[in-house]
Backbone as JSON, one array per atom type, in Angstrom:
{
  "sequence": "XXXXXXXXXXXXXXXXXXXXXXXXXXXXXXXXXXXXXXXXXXXXXXXXXXXXXXXXXXXXXXXXXXXXXXXXXX",
  "N": [[8.83, -14.51, -121.78], [6.48, -14.57, -124.34], [3.05, -14.07, -125.2], [-0.34, -14.53, -126.4], [-3.42, -13.48, -125.25], [-5.56, -16.03, -124.41], [-4.89, -17.39, -126.75], [-2.53, -18.9, -129.03], [0.67, -17.88, -130.38], [0.85, -16.68, -133.69], [2.74, -17.42, -136.7], [3.57, -15.0, -137.82], [3.3, -13.33, -135.59], [5.28, -14.44, -133.98], [7.56, -13.77, -135.45], [7.54, -11.01, -135.15], [7.98, -10.78, -132.39], [10.52, -11.98, -132.2], [12.01, -10.14, -133.7], [11.68, -7.89, -132.07], [13.02, -8.74, -129.74], [15.59, -9.06, -130.83], [16.17, -6.39, -131.53], [16.22, -5.29, -128.97], [18.53, -6.5, -127.93], [20.44, -5.4, -129.66], [20.26, -2.69, -128.97], [21.14, -2.76, -126.31], [23.77, -3.65, -126.73], [24.79, -1.53, -128.23], [24.69, 0.49, -126.3], [26.72, -0.41, -124.58], [28.96, -0.18, -126.25], [28.98, 2.56, -126.68], [29.83, 3.55, -124.26], [32.57, 3.25, -124.33], [33.62, 4.81, -126.35], [35.41, 7.61, -127.56], [35.79, 9.46, -129.57], [34.33, 12.3, -130.97], [32.84, 12.32, -133.42], [32.21, 9.64, -133.82], [30.71, 9.2, -131.53], [28.48, 10.82, -132.06], [27.49, 9.43, -134.33], [26.79, 6.97, -133.17], [24.82, 7.83, -131.44], [22.81, 8.68, -133.22], [22.28, 6.23, -134.43], [21.29, 4.88, -132.2], [18.95, 6.33, -131.72], [17.5, 5.63, -134.04], [17.24, 2.84, -133.68], [15.73, 2.83, -131.34], [13.35, 3.96, -132.26], [12.49, 2.02, -134.09], [12.14, -0.07, -132.26], [10.06, 0.94, -130.71], [8.04, 0.99, -132.66], [7.66, -1.79, -133.14], [6.83, -2.56, -130.59], [4.38, -1.24, -130.49], [3.09, -2.66, -132.49], [2.88, -5.13, -131.24], [1.16, -4.48, -129.14], [-1.16, -3.76, -130.6], [-1.79, -6.22, -131.72], [-2.34, -7.72, -129.54], [-0.33, -9.06, -128.24], [1.48, -10.11, -125.49], [3.92, -9.79, -122.84], [5.15, -12.1, -120.53], [6.4, -11.31, -117.65], [7.08, -12.37, -115.25]],
  "CA": [[7.92, -15.3, -122.57], [5.44, -13.77, -125.0], [1.83, -14.84, -125.44], [-1.58, -13.83, -126.72], [-4.45, -13.88, -124.31], [-6.45, -17.1, -124.88], [-4.47, -17.89, -128.06], [-1.11, -19.04, -129.26], [1.23, -16.9, -131.3], [0.96, -17.08, -135.09], [4.11, -17.29, -137.21], [3.84, -13.57, -137.96], [3.5, -12.82, -134.22], [6.59, -14.91, -133.52], [8.57, -12.96, -136.14], [7.52, -9.69, -134.5], [8.61, -10.95, -131.08], [11.94, -12.21, -132.44], [12.57, -8.85, -134.11], [11.7, -7.04, -130.89], [14.11, -9.22, -128.89], [16.86, -8.72, -131.5], [16.37, -4.96, -131.36], [16.59, -5.07, -127.57], [19.93, -6.88, -127.78], [21.22, -4.39, -130.39], [20.26, -1.46, -128.17], [22.04, -2.99, -125.17], [25.13, -3.71, -127.25], [25.18, -0.17, -128.61], [24.95, 1.21, -125.05], [28.04, -0.81, -124.08], [29.96, 0.42, -127.15], [28.98, 4.01, -126.5], [30.59, 3.86, -123.05], [34.02, 3.2, -124.55], [34.0, 5.65, -127.48], [35.81, 8.97, -127.17], [35.78, 10.33, -130.74], [33.04, 12.99, -131.07], [32.09, 11.91, -134.61], [31.67, 8.29, -133.55], [29.67, 9.36, -130.52], [27.3, 11.3, -132.79], [26.98, 8.34, -135.16], [26.15, 6.0, -132.28], [23.58, 8.44, -130.92], [21.81, 8.6, -134.29], [21.91, 4.82, -134.56], [20.46, 4.57, -131.03], [17.62, 6.91, -131.97], [16.84, 4.82, -135.06], [16.87, 1.56, -133.06], [14.63, 3.08, -130.4], [12.11, 4.18, -133.03], [12.07, 0.71, -134.58], [11.67, -0.82, -131.1], [8.74, 1.49, -130.38], [7.13, 0.53, -133.7], [7.33, -3.19, -132.89], [6.03, -2.61, -129.37], [3.02, -0.84, -130.86], [2.51, -3.79, -133.22], [2.52, -6.13, -130.22], [-0.04, -3.99, -128.45], [-2.29, -3.84, -131.52], [-2.1, -7.62, -131.96], [-2.66, -8.36, -128.27], [0.79, -9.87, -127.79], [1.93, -9.62, -124.18], [5.1, -10.46, -122.27], [5.02, -12.6, -119.16], [7.67, -10.89, -117.06], [7.29, -13.0, -113.94]],
  "C": [[6.8, -14.41, -123.09], [4.23, -14.65, -125.26], [0.71, -13.93, -125.88], [-2.64, -14.36, -125.78], [-5.4, -14.87, -125.0], [-6.08, -17.67, -126.24], [-2.97, -18.13, -128.06], [-0.64, -17.98, -130.23], [1.26, -17.47, -132.72], [2.42, -16.93, -135.52], [4.5, -15.82, -137.36], [4.09, -12.92, -136.59], [4.88, -13.2, -133.71], [7.71, -14.1, -134.17], [8.67, -11.57, -135.51], [8.26, -9.76, -133.17], [10.12, -11.17, -131.24], [12.64, -10.91, -132.82], [12.7, -7.91, -132.92], [12.84, -7.45, -129.95], [15.47, -8.9, -129.5], [17.17, -7.23, -131.35], [16.81, -4.62, -129.94], [18.06, -5.4, -127.35], [20.85, -5.88, -128.49], [21.35, -3.11, -129.58], [21.21, -1.62, -126.98], [23.49, -3.02, -125.6], [25.64, -2.32, -127.61], [25.46, 0.69, -127.37], [26.35, 0.87, -124.53], [29.15, -0.2, -124.93], [30.09, 1.92, -126.9], [29.79, 4.41, -125.27], [32.1, 3.93, -123.29], [34.5, 4.1, -125.68], [34.34, 7.06, -126.99], [35.78, 9.96, -128.34], [34.4, 10.97, -130.91], [32.19, 12.58, -132.28], [31.47, 10.53, -134.42], [30.56, 8.34, -132.5], [28.37, 9.82, -131.18], [26.67, 10.2, -133.62], [26.24, 7.31, -134.32], [24.83, 6.55, -131.71], [22.48, 8.38, -131.97], [21.34, 7.17, -134.5], [21.0, 4.39, -133.41], [19.05, 5.1, -131.22], [16.83, 6.07, -132.97], [16.38, 3.48, -134.47], [15.7, 1.74, -132.1], [13.3, 3.3, -131.12], [11.58, 2.85, -133.59], [11.51, -0.13, -133.44], [10.26, -0.36, -130.71], [7.7, 1.01, -131.38], [6.7, -0.92, -133.45], [6.56, -3.38, -131.59], [4.58, -2.25, -129.65], [2.33, -1.95, -131.65], [2.07, -4.88, -132.25], [1.24, -5.72, -129.51], [-1.27, -4.14, -129.33], [-2.73, -5.28, -131.76], [-2.46, -8.37, -130.68], [-1.56, -9.28, -127.76], [1.32, -9.25, -126.5], [3.15, -10.4, -123.73], [4.77, -10.88, -120.85], [6.36, -12.33, -118.47], [7.95, -11.52, -115.71], [7.76, -14.41, -114.07]]
}
């Protein structure tokens, strides 16, 4: 669950959180695919895609931090 301290999430905040969750699922899915690939070219392509997803994920995490959006992990 995501929240802002002493406030609710705006529509823009919700979009950021949804994007962050979608990226997290994409990263997990890519990890599972990478385990079953044996072709070196496909492995390289998946690694580059993983790097790109991780950079996007980091960007959205930084947006959450700047906006004061936090996750309730308990």
